[in-house]
C-alpha positions in Angstrom: 0.1 0.0 -0.1 1.0 3.4 -0.8 2.2 6.2 2.2 -0.2 8.8 2.3 2.2 11.5 1.7 2.7 10.1 -2.2 1.1 12.4 -4.5 1.1 11.3 -8.3 0.4 13.5 -11.1 -0.9 12.2 -14.2 -0.7 14.5 -17.2 -2.7 12.7 -20.1 -5.0 14.2 -22.6 -7.6 11.2 -23.0 -10.0 11.5 -20.4 -10.8 7.7 -20.2 -6.9 6.9 -19.7 -6.3 9.8 -17.4 -9.4 9.2 -15.2 -9.0 4.9 -15.2 -5.3 5.4 -14.0 -6.5 8.1 -11.4 -8.9 5.8 -9.9 -6.6 2.6 -10.0 -3.8 4.6 -8.3 -6.1 5.9 -5.7 -7.3 2.3 -5.2 -3.8 1.7 -4.4 -3.5 4.2 -1.7 -1.9 7.3 -3.8 -3.2 11.0 -4.1 -3.5 11.5 -7.4 -4.0 14.6 -9.6 -5.0 14.5 -13.3 -4.1 17.1 -15.7 -5.2 17.3 -19.5 -2.8 20.0 -20.6 0.8 20.9 -19.8 0.0 24.1 -18.8 -2.1 22.7 -16.0 0.6 20.4 -14.9 3.2 23.4 -15.3 0.6 25.3 -12.8 0.7 22.3 -10.5 4.2 21.5 -10.2 5.0 25.0 -9.5 3.0 25.0 -6.3 3.6 21.4 -5.3 6.0 19.2 -6.4 4.7 15.6 -6.7 6.2 12.5 -5.4 5.7 10.9 -9.3 5.3 12.4 -12.6 3.3 10.0 -15.1 3.6 11.8 -18.1 2.0 11.2 -22.0 4.2 12.7 -24.7 1.7 13.8 -27.3 -0.5 16.6 -25.9 -2.7 19.3 -27.4 -0.5 22.2 -26.0 3.2 20.9 -26.4 5.5 17.8 -26.1 5.8 16.1 -23.0 9.6 15.2 -23.6 10.2 19.1 -23.8 8.4 19.5 -20.2 10.0 16.7 -18.6 13.1 18.0 -19.7 12.3 21.5 -18.2 11.2 19.7 -15.2 14.4 17.9 -14.6 16.4 21.3 -14.9 14.7 22.3 -11.6 13.6 19.2 -9.5 14.5 15.6 -9.3 11.4 14.2 -9.2 10.6 10.6 -10.6 8.8 10.5 -13.9 7.4 7.6 -15.7 6.4 8.4 -19.5 2.8 6.5 -20.3 2.6 7.2 -24.1 1.8 5.4 -27.5 5.0 6.3 -28.9 7.1 2.9 -28.5 9.6 3.1 -30.7 12.6 2.4 -29.6 14.3 6.2 -30.3 11.5 7.3 -28.2 12.2 4.9 -25.3 15.8 6.0 -25.6 14.8 9.8 -25.7 12.6 9.4 -22.5 15.1 8.1 -20.5 18.0 10.0 -21.6 15.8 12.9 -20.5 15.7 11.4 -16.9 12.6 9.0 -17.1 12.8 6.5 -14.1 10.6 4.3 -16.4 8.7 3.8 -19.6 5.6 2.2 -20.4 3.6 1.9 -23.7 -0.1 2.1 -24.4 -1.9 -0.2 -24.1 -0.6 -1.1 -20.9 -2.1 -3.1 -17.6 -3.3 -0.8 -15.1 -2.0 -3.3 -12.5 1.6 -3.3 -14.2 1.6 0.4 -13.9 0.7 0.5 -10.3 3.7 -2.1 -9.7 5.8 0.0 -12.0 5.0 3.3 -9.7 5.4 1.6 -6.4 9.0 -0.1 -7.7 10.0 4.1 -8.9 9.2 5.4 -5.4 10.3 2.5 -3.4 13.8 3.1 -5.2 13.5 6.8 -4.5 12.4 6.2 -0.9 15.3 4.1 -0.1 17.9 6.5 -1.7 18.8 3.6 -4.4 18.9 6.2 -7.1 21.8 8.3 -8.6 20.2 11.8 -9.5 21.7 12.6 -13.0 21.4 16.4 -12.3 22.1 16.4 -8.9 18.9 18.2 -8.2 16.6 17.6 -5.1 12.6 18.0 -5.0 11.8 21.0 -3.3 
């Protein structure tokens, strides 16, 4: 079960996917906020950095890869890309930008929850090595 302080942001423009993932994570004990646009996600991060970000790549108001690159310049917050872009070059780019995991659509909600748990466990146990040296504020 998740610790109550774990706050997860989901940035996904497809409402059915966003809400399904939100509900599944909430049932697993996480606090979850969903955003359909990068603008809304930027505003949320500016006021509170999440414990973990689940990020789609293709959004109506921009590129999720670029958003994560900007995020990682300020915060060392774990990121899981959740996207239909499944080419090897996309996965490599995601990891080069600092992603902690990358899951392609379609996906199993249970697998996503297990990946979230694994990433958060590594961060809580300090068994990660931040590539950019920033710390979540």
